[in-house]
KELUM-481499 format. One line per field, with one value per residue (C-alpha): residue number from 1; residue in one letter; y, x, z. Coordinates in nm, 4 decimals. Each point is the difference from the previous one (the first is absolute). Example, Ala and Ser with C-alpha at 12.3 -4.5 7.8 and 13.67 -1.06 7.14 Angstrom:
nr <- 1/2
rest <- A/S
y <- -0.4500/0.3440
x <- 1.2300/0.1370
z <- 0.7800/-0.0660
// end
This chain:
nr <- 1/2/3/4/5/6/7/8/9/10/11/12/13/14/15/16/17/18/19/20/21/22/23/24/25/26/27/28/29/30/31/32/33/34/35/36/37/38/39/40/41/42/43/44/45/46/47/48/49/50/51/52/53/54/55/56/57/58/59/60/61/62/63/64/65/66/67/68/69/70/71/72/73/74/75/76/77/78/79/80/81/82/83/84/85/86/87/88/89/90/91/92/93/94/95/96/97/98/99/100/101/102/103/104/105/106/107/108/109/110/111/112/113/114/115/116/117/118/119/120/121/122/123/124/125/126/127/128/129/130/131/132/133/134/135/136/137/138/139/140/141/142/143/144/145/146/147/148/149/150/151/152/153/154/155/156/157/158/159/160/161/162/163/164/165/166/167/168/169/170/171/172/173/174/175/176/177/178/179/180/181/182/183/184/185/186/187/188/189/190/191/192/193/194/195/196/197/198/199/200/201/202/203/204/205/206/207/208/209/210/211/212/213/214/215/216/217/218/219/220/221/222/223/224/225/226/227/228/229/230/231/232/233/234/235/236/237/238/239/240/241/242/243/244/245/246/247/248/249/250/251/252/253/254/255/256/257/258/259/260/261/262/263/264/265/266/267/268/269/270/271/272/273/274/275/276/277/278/279/280/281/282/283/284/285/286/287/288/289/290/291/292/293/294/295/296/297/298/299/300/301/302/303/304/305/306/307/308/309/310/311/312/313/314/315/316/317/318/319/320/321/322/323/324/325/326/327/328/329/330/331/332/333/334/335/336/337/338/339/340/341/342/343/344/345/346/347/348/349/350/351/352/353/354/355/356/357/358/359/360/361/362/363/364/365/366/367/368/369/370/371/372/373/374/375/376/377/378/379/380/381/382/383/384/385/386/387/388/389/390/391/392/393/394/395/396/397/398/399/400/401/402/403/404/405/406/407/408/409/410/411/412/413/414/415/416/417/418/419/420/421/422/423/424/425/426/427/428/429/430/431/432/433/434/435/436/437/438/439
rest <- M/S/Q/H/E/P/V/I/N/V/G/I/L/K/S/H/K/I/E/F/S/L/N/G/V/H/L/S/S/N/G/K/K/Q/I/G/E/N/Q/I/V/I/H/D/G/K/L/V/F/D/H/A/L/Y/E/E/L/E/F/N/P/C/D/A/S/C/N/F/E/L/K/D/V/V/I/G/I/N/F/H/W/E/R/K/E/N/Q/C/F/K/G/G/L/K/F/I/V/D/G/N/N/V/V/A/I/N/K/I/S/T/E/E/Y/L/T/S/V/I/S/S/E/M/S/A/T/A/S/I/E/L/L/K/A/H/A/V/I/S/R/S/W/L/L/K/P/I/I/S/D/N/E/S/I/T/E/S/T/N/V/S/T/K/S/A/N/E/H/C/V/W/Y/E/R/D/A/H/S/R/F/D/V/C/A/D/D/H/C/Q/R/Y/Q/G/V/T/K/S/S/T/E/N/V/K/Q/A/I/E/A/T/K/G/V/V/L/V/Y/D/G/K/I/C/D/A/R/F/S/K/S/C/G/G/I/S/E/H/F/E/N/C/W/A/P/V/H/F/P/Y/L/T/P/V/Y/D/L/Q/H/Q/S/P/F/V/L/P/D/L/K/N/E/V/V/A/N/E/W/I/R/H/S/P/P/S/F/C/N/T/T/D/K/S/I/L/G/Q/V/L/N/N/Y/D/Q/E/T/T/D/F/Y/R/W/K/V/E/Y/S/Q/C/E/L/S/E/M/I/A/K/R/S/G/I/D/F/G/Q/I/I/D/L/I/P/I/E/R/G/E/S/S/R/I/I/R/L/K/I/V/G/T/K/T/T/V/V/V/G/K/E/L/E/I/R/K/W/L/S/N/S/H/L/Y/S/S/A/F/V/V/D/K/L/D/V/I/N/N/I/P/E/R/F/I/L/I/G/A/G/W/G/H/G/V/G/L/C/Q/I/G/A/A/V/M/G/E/Q/G/Y/T/Y/E/Q/I/L/Q/H/Y/F/K/G/A/S/L/E/K/F/Y
y <- -2.7022/-0.0719/0.2723/0.1394/0.3093/0.2973/0.2713/0.3453/0.3224/0.2948/0.3576/0.2000/0.3407/0.2167/0.3058/0.1736/-0.1025/-0.2839/-0.0358/-0.3448/-0.2033/-0.3640/-0.1520/-0.3022/-0.1122/-0.0005/-0.1285/0.2391/-0.1015/0.1593/-0.2749/0.2149/-0.0385/0.3112/0.1184/0.3235/0.3403/0.0496/0.2077/-0.0423/0.2755/0.0309/0.1626/-0.0030/-0.2895/-0.2193/-0.0940/0.1499/-0.2039/-0.0006/0.2061/-0.2505/-0.0045/-0.2768/-0.0844/-0.1713/-0.1110/-0.2626/-0.0742/-0.3372/-0.0862/-0.2403/-0.1504/0.0135/0.2509/0.2745/0.2695/0.3398/0.3425/0.2477/0.3666/0.2269/-0.2514/0.1806/-0.1612/0.0973/0.1482/0.2750/-0.0750/0.2547/-0.1720/-0.0291/-0.0010/-0.1453/-0.2819/-0.1870/-0.3661/-0.3293/-0.3046/-0.3592/-0.1708/0.1420/0.3629/0.0888/0.3414/0.0776/0.3111/0.1576/0.3153/0.2512/-0.2013/-0.2959/-0.2661/-0.2169/-0.3489/-0.2578/-0.3672/-0.2003/-0.3341/0.0074/-0.1022/0.2466/0.2711/-0.0904/0.0081/0.3669/0.0759/-0.1306/0.2134/0.3039/-0.0167/-0.0293/-0.0355/-0.3038/-0.0407/-0.0728/-0.3177/-0.3209/-0.0719/0.3458/-0.0425/-0.3405/0.1393/0.2895/-0.2282/-0.2021/0.2966/0.1791/-0.3184/-0.0521/0.3580/-0.0183/-0.3315/0.0289/0.2042/-0.1629/-0.3485/0.0079/-0.0983/0.1776/0.2630/0.3513/0.2136/0.3300/0.2583/0.2325/0.2920/-0.0745/0.2850/-0.1021/0.3497/0.3168/0.2967/0.3603/-0.1134/-0.3241/-0.1249/-0.3605/-0.1653/-0.2913/-0.1099/-0.3499/-0.1772/-0.0685/0.3601/-0.1650/-0.1686/-0.0242/-0.1813/-0.2058/0.2387/0.3331/0.0449/0.2576/0.0150/-0.0212/-0.3707/-0.1228/0.1752/-0.1596/0.1594/-0.2786/-0.0829/0.3636/-0.1028/-0.2313/-0.3421/-0.2189/-0.3684/0.0357/0.1264/-0.2811/-0.2562/0.1410/-0.0179/-0.3506/-0.1311/0.1196/-0.0524/-0.0269/0.0203/0.2115/0.0805/-0.1797/0.0354/-0.2278/-0.1420/0.3381/0.2121/0.2841/0.3641/0.0578/0.3678/0.1777/0.3470/0.1614/0.0348/-0.0978/0.2305/-0.2795/-0.1620/-0.1037/0.0910/-0.1739/-0.0265/0.1386/0.3177/0.0963/-0.1541/-0.1830/-0.0975/-0.3649/-0.1901/-0.2183/-0.1970/0.0032/0.3821/0.0966/0.2047/-0.1473/0.1493/0.0176/-0.1857/-0.3571/-0.0239/-0.2448/-0.1225/0.1059/0.3577/0.2785/0.2800/0.3541/0.1540/0.2499/0.0734/0.1906/0.3572/0.0252/-0.3289/0.0866/0.3379/-0.1649/-0.2685/0.2400/0.2477/-0.2722/-0.2569/-0.3458/-0.2932/-0.1896/-0.1648/0.3065/0.2383/0.0188/0.2635/-0.2560/0.1340/-0.3365/-0.1515/0.2983/-0.0188/-0.3505/0.1374/0.3535/0.0881/0.3271/0.2173/-0.1621/0.0921/0.3668/-0.0534/-0.0422/-0.0581/-0.3073/-0.1335/0.3398/0.3239/0.3617/0.2553/0.3636/0.2303/0.3649/0.0941/0.1356/-0.3117/-0.2414/0.1808/0.0600/-0.3571/-0.1586/0.2232/-0.0979/-0.3713/-0.0390/0.2580/0.1356/0.3518/-0.0519/0.3553/0.0044/-0.3347/-0.0031/-0.3649/-0.3531/-0.2452/-0.3807/-0.1532/-0.3624/-0.1799/-0.3519/-0.2472/0.1395/0.3550/0.0921/0.2451/-0.1405/0.3095/0.3515/0.3078/0.3149/0.3095/0.3267/0.3493/-0.0608/-0.3691/-0.3287/-0.3304/-0.3526/-0.1672/-0.3662/-0.2613/0.0102/0.0701/0.2848/0.1556/-0.0260/0.1593/0.2961/0.0733/0.0007/0.1299/-0.3639/-0.2595/0.0362/-0.2850/-0.1616/0.0872/-0.0992/0.3452/0.2419/0.3759/0.2862/0.3420/0.2927/0.3803/0.0009/0.3468/0.0480/-0.3804/-0.0159/-0.1879/0.1577/-0.3252/-0.3710/-0.2758/-0.3550/-0.2695/-0.3385/-0.3698/-0.2273/0.0340/-0.1308/-0.1708/-0.2491/-0.3051/-0.3365/-0.0277/0.2861/0.0200/0.1618/-0.2358/-0.2994/0.1224/0.0107/-0.3495/-0.1282/0.1478/-0.1588/-0.3472/-0.0591/-0.2139/0.1292/-0.2440/0.1468/0.3547/-0.0799/-0.1810/0.3092/0.2442/-0.2243/-0.1883/-0.3330/0.0022/-0.2882/-0.0498/-0.2024/-0.0556/0.1354/-0.1123
x <- 0.5176/0.2663/0.2508/0.1872/-0.1270/0.1836/0.1829/-0.1236/0.2014/-0.2226/0.1117/-0.1065/0.1655/0.2227/0.1777/0.3384/0.0243/-0.1803/-0.0197/-0.0747/0.0062/0.1049/-0.2119/0.2048/0.3362/0.0444/0.2986/0.1099/0.1526/0.3274/0.0208/-0.0826/-0.2849/-0.2186/-0.2775/-0.1824/-0.0333/0.1838/-0.0029/0.1240/0.0649/0.1173/0.3299/0.1629/-0.2198/0.0856/-0.1757/0.1578/-0.0463/0.2140/0.2745/0.0356/-0.1156/-0.2089/-0.1623/-0.2767/-0.0470/-0.2194/-0.1136/-0.1489/-0.1671/0.1852/-0.3269/-0.3738/-0.0678/0.1964/-0.1524/0.1016/-0.1636/0.0249/-0.0636/-0.2237/-0.1339/-0.2232/-0.3413/-0.2790/0.2518/-0.1680/-0.3409/-0.1999/0.0895/0.3768/0.1956/0.3029/0.0136/0.2657/-0.0455/0.1349/0.0828/0.1088/0.2591/0.3126/0.0835/0.2009/0.1237/0.0931/0.0961/-0.2472/0.1508/0.0305/-0.2208/0.0145/-0.2686/-0.1068/-0.1169/-0.1655/0.0792/-0.2936/-0.1714/-0.3148/-0.2389/0.1508/-0.0345/-0.3626/-0.0846/0.0950/-0.1618/-0.3369/0.0167/0.1239/-0.2373/-0.3012/-0.0894/0.1434/-0.3455/-0.1690/-0.2031/0.1985/-0.1400/0.0979/0.3486/0.0377/-0.1127/0.2421/0.2837/-0.0479/-0.0157/0.2912/0.2083/-0.0960/0.0791/0.3331/0.1185/-0.1085/0.3013/0.2442/-0.0776/0.1261/-0.2621/0.1598/-0.2699/0.1366/-0.2949/0.0736/0.2645/0.0372/-0.1601/-0.1741/-0.0683/-0.2410/-0.0435/0.1787/-0.0247/-0.1118/-0.3626/-0.0091/0.1690/-0.0900/0.2039/-0.0400/0.2158/0.1048/0.1495/0.3463/0.1039/0.2073/0.3077/0.2047/-0.2599/-0.3161/-0.2661/-0.0279/-0.1793/-0.2599/-0.3219/0.1870/0.0431/-0.1617/-0.0010/0.2617/0.0664/0.1833/-0.0976/-0.1074/-0.3546/-0.1149/-0.1010/-0.2719/-0.0756/-0.2389/0.2822/0.2307/-0.2750/-0.0751/0.3665/0.0436/-0.3256/0.0998/0.3776/0.1493/-0.3428/-0.0237/-0.2553/0.0726/-0.1403/0.1008/0.2840/0.1552/-0.0102/-0.2495/0.1007/-0.2591/-0.0914/-0.2182/-0.1309/-0.2000/-0.3363/-0.0933/-0.3029/-0.2386/0.1789/0.3649/0.2228/0.2053/0.3737/0.0943/-0.1998/0.2317/0.3358/0.1670/-0.2143/-0.0108/-0.3209/-0.0321/-0.3294/-0.0062/0.0287/-0.3179/-0.3071/-0.2095/-0.3203/0.0651/-0.3125/-0.1255/-0.2662/-0.2032/0.1540/-0.0065/0.0904/0.1028/0.2198/-0.1200/0.1949/0.2018/0.2233/-0.3022/0.0100/-0.3749/-0.0096/0.3174/-0.1435/-0.3131/0.2031/0.2419/-0.2677/-0.1965/0.0864/-0.0896/0.0138/0.3279/0.2127/0.2262/-0.2954/0.0125/0.0327/0.0287/0.2925/0.0726/0.0459/0.1923/0.2235/0.1064/0.1501/0.0966/0.2815/-0.0128/0.1449/-0.2302/-0.2988/0.0888/-0.1822/-0.3719/-0.1534/0.1015/-0.2857/-0.1112/0.1922/0.0145/0.2803/-0.0310/0.2603/-0.0090/0.1362/0.3130/0.0535/-0.0490/0.2097/0.2889/-0.0108/-0.0043/0.2879/0.2018/-0.0758/0.0371/0.2678/-0.2232/-0.1465/-0.3575/-0.0994/-0.3524/-0.1786/-0.2990/-0.1029/0.0849/-0.1315/0.0094/0.1280/0.0021/-0.1440/0.0490/-0.2688/-0.0046/-0.0558/0.3630/0.1389/0.2939/0.0579/-0.1080/0.0154/0.0961/-0.0984/0.1669/0.0145/0.3646/0.0137/-0.1898/0.1545/-0.1385/0.1288/-0.0121/-0.0009/-0.2052/0.2777/0.1451/-0.3474/-0.0330/0.3412/-0.0720/-0.3387/0.1058/0.2808/0.0519/-0.2141/-0.3645/-0.1994/-0.0589/-0.0326/-0.3691/-0.1585/-0.2266/0.0479/-0.2377/0.1097/-0.1532/-0.0089/0.1085/0.1041/0.1139/0.0327/0.2287/-0.1435/0.0774/-0.0617/0.0371/-0.1660/0.1277/-0.2455/0.1650/-0.0222/0.2395/0.3486/0.2982/0.0458/-0.2828/0.1807/-0.0332/-0.1150/-0.2003/0.1149/-0.3153/-0.2215/0.1987/-0.0363/-0.3778/0.0033/0.1997/-0.2564/-0.2840/0.1471/0.1813/0.3141/0.3326/-0.0201/-0.3386/0.1345/0.2918/-0.2240/-0.2216/0.2771/0.2380/-0.2165/0.1403/0.2995/0.0669/0.1961/0.3214/0.2611/0.3317/0.2155
z <- -0.3319/0.2601/0.0846/0.2991/0.1806/-0.1558/0.1938/-0.1056/-0.0326/0.0948/-0.0654/0.3070/-0.0068/-0.2214/0.1377/0.0133/0.3647/0.1775/0.3753/0.1372/0.3180/0.0318/0.2749/0.1014/-0.1274/-0.3782/-0.1956/-0.2717/-0.3324/0.1180/0.2619/0.3024/0.2479/0.0193/0.2296/0.0867/-0.1722/-0.3291/-0.3151/-0.3533/-0.2576/-0.3586/-0.0988/-0.3442/-0.1058/0.3000/0.3219/0.3090/0.3186/0.3129/-0.1731/-0.2859/-0.3659/-0.1591/-0.3327/0.1980/0.3587/0.1626/0.3560/0.0909/0.3324/0.2276/0.1261/-0.0676/0.2793/-0.1814/-0.2177/-0.1337/-0.0168/-0.2870/0.0790/-0.2077/-0.2504/-0.2500/-0.0493/-0.2397/-0.2439/-0.2101/0.1556/0.1986/0.3295/-0.0610/0.3273/0.1763/0.2555/0.1931/-0.0932/0.1369/-0.2118/0.0437/-0.2206/-0.1580/-0.0778/-0.3089/-0.1158/-0.3604/-0.1979/-0.2421/-0.1479/0.2815/0.2329/0.2342/-0.0463/0.2945/-0.0998/0.2251/-0.0760/0.1277/-0.0637/-0.2143/0.2789/0.2524/-0.2649/-0.0640/0.3718/-0.0025/-0.3366/0.1150/0.3140/-0.1964/-0.2962/0.2305/0.3647/0.1747/0.1571/-0.3341/-0.0443/-0.0389/-0.3497/-0.1272/0.1452/-0.1655/-0.3359/0.0265/0.1035/-0.3187/-0.2382/0.1697/-0.0216/-0.3643/-0.1013/0.1827/-0.1400/-0.3642/-0.1235/0.2436/-0.1308/-0.3576/-0.2529/-0.2959/0.0049/-0.0333/-0.0958/0.1644/0.0597/0.2972/-0.1806/-0.3276/-0.2412/-0.2723/-0.1383/0.0990/-0.2323/-0.0024/-0.0210/0.1994/0.3163/0.0821/0.2759/0.2353/0.2896/0.0941/0.2975/-0.1418/0.0417/0.2746/-0.1467/0.3233/0.2104/-0.0490/0.1292/0.1774/0.3321/-0.1037/-0.2019/-0.3324/0.0803/0.3238/0.3344/0.2193/0.3367/0.1796/0.3575/0.0488/-0.0885/0.2730/-0.1225/0.1508/0.0363/-0.2946/-0.2220/0.1107/-0.0556/-0.3470/-0.1011/0.1416/-0.1516/-0.3474/0.0262/-0.3474/-0.1697/-0.3157/-0.2684/-0.3255/-0.3506/-0.2870/0.2088/0.0829/0.3161/-0.0367/-0.0016/0.2719/0.0409/0.2550/0.0806/0.2785/-0.1784/-0.3547/0.0125/-0.1007/-0.2965/-0.0282/-0.2944/-0.2709/0.0766/-0.3421/0.0551/0.2857/-0.0909/-0.2898/-0.3011/0.1065/0.0680/0.3109/-0.0021/0.3828/0.0164/-0.1783/0.1012/0.2808/0.1371/0.3738/0.1032/-0.0241/-0.2700/-0.2001/-0.3252/-0.2758/0.0934/-0.2373/0.1322/-0.0714/-0.2885/0.2022/-0.2999/-0.1262/0.1308/0.0634/0.1933/0.1931/0.0965/0.1402/0.1833/0.1677/0.1091/0.1750/0.2647/-0.1332/0.2417/0.0268/0.2675/0.0259/0.0319/0.3792/0.2702/0.2814/0.2045/0.1559/-0.3476/-0.1391/0.3068/-0.1085/-0.3208/0.0896/0.2371/0.1916/-0.2796/-0.2603/0.2132/-0.0482/-0.3298/0.0682/-0.3448/-0.1956/-0.2084/-0.1310/0.0517/-0.1107/-0.0292/-0.1050/-0.1541/-0.0926/-0.3428/0.1632/0.2138/-0.2885/-0.2608/0.2415/0.1284/-0.3461/-0.1120/0.3061/-0.0188/-0.3783/-0.0740/-0.2770/-0.0078/-0.1185/0.0823/0.1388/-0.0066/-0.2339/0.0207/0.1200/-0.2592/0.0375/-0.3235/0.1122/0.3021/0.1280/0.1063/0.3575/-0.1382/0.0799/-0.2532/-0.1961/-0.2163/0.0984/-0.2220/0.1915/-0.1957/0.0968/-0.1451/-0.0999/-0.0906/-0.0065/0.1100/0.0438/0.3188/0.1105/0.1454/0.3188/0.2511/-0.2066/-0.0213/0.3782/0.0476/-0.2251/0.1584/0.3656/0.2189/0.1049/-0.1810/-0.0983/0.1579/-0.3389/-0.3677/0.0003/0.0037/-0.1825/-0.0140/0.0725/-0.1298/0.1877/-0.0262/-0.3642/-0.1193/-0.3618/-0.0345/0.3099/0.3012/0.3351/0.1898/-0.0721/0.2023/-0.0467/0.1111/0.0189/0.0867/0.1870/0.1442/-0.1977/-0.3349/0.0606/-0.1428/0.1742/0.3598/0.1483/0.3629/0.1387/-0.2029/0.1234/0.3595/-0.0436/-0.1525/0.2979/0.2397/-0.1984/0.0455/-0.3283/0.0250/-0.1246/-0.2912/-0.1000/0.0340/-0.2310/-0.2492/-0.0122/-0.0901/-0.1991/-0.2466/-0.1132/0.2364/0.2382/0.3224/0.0110/0.2704/-0.1260/0.2963
// end
């Protein structure tokens, strides 16, 4: 597997007006040298910069010491900690038109991109083995669709069922047709040189340079989430109905073979699992370990392995109506119709006084049941203060944070602290996959 290191196009920011600063001399595609504070706006479908109109415009650094800063970059889009930051980036800066907005795109080499991703997705002070493992899966996930292997299994938004009675949707990465990846949680967190790197990060990138996960001769679609909650999930239960043998349920603990996973598709077993705290790598409250995975805004959430949220009838019914666009009336019940092997709900029946609708897959469920995103779809429901069949309060007790497919970041951090190598960490979460040097 011998290739050249690809250059990546990363979509950073979309807005009607973008303010930016060129730190060091940059050569623009109009042939002029530029430096300092600038702005670019949209007018009649064209970019307006320095009193001239463009279809697109690019700025490239004249030497390696140059970088650029984008103002008011939105991070954590639609999550509870959404905010804006000024962020600095290396590489080239390209502006394109997208409807009534300007899109800022960073052109950057794969390894430079990954250096930032590792520092953005987790703390740059994480253990070297965790950083190596994450470098490999981030590189694999990035390169799989860029390197053509004639596999086109997903669309940007896939609707398997959408009717008056069922709404089943999943979201995929190729929602972005004008660039390779975005810079936020929809793809991988990428915050340029804003997130300080460390020698450990640089060593992890260098030690694994060009290395990817491979299964059956093809680069793996390597996924990861914050906390699997004890057992990871099938790929097809969260996204397209395609089976990847390396993205299958794994109990997040080393155990003696043979080992049989608890049947968490069974409602009784799932209820018992979620309400208790079984041992696993990601079952930790060690702040020094959590700090390896969780940046400052992530640490605003304190419960990962097991969590609880409570809604009044008014809060829940109004929120679901707002998030779904459907007037259910008062909510009578939330009934799991189908669970995956990690206990995550794939299809949930929402029963209201006015209508009943089944919603899926896991991310859509999380969107409907939170003003941002519910931590995961692995939950059970307690209905309290029921009057005339209408509960006045709902308590959701849940497990894990995120979709739970592939590598569990908190579990991997614990494994790194316990002395596992990055190869062993990857073998644990991606069964049957191997490591190969791509370039």
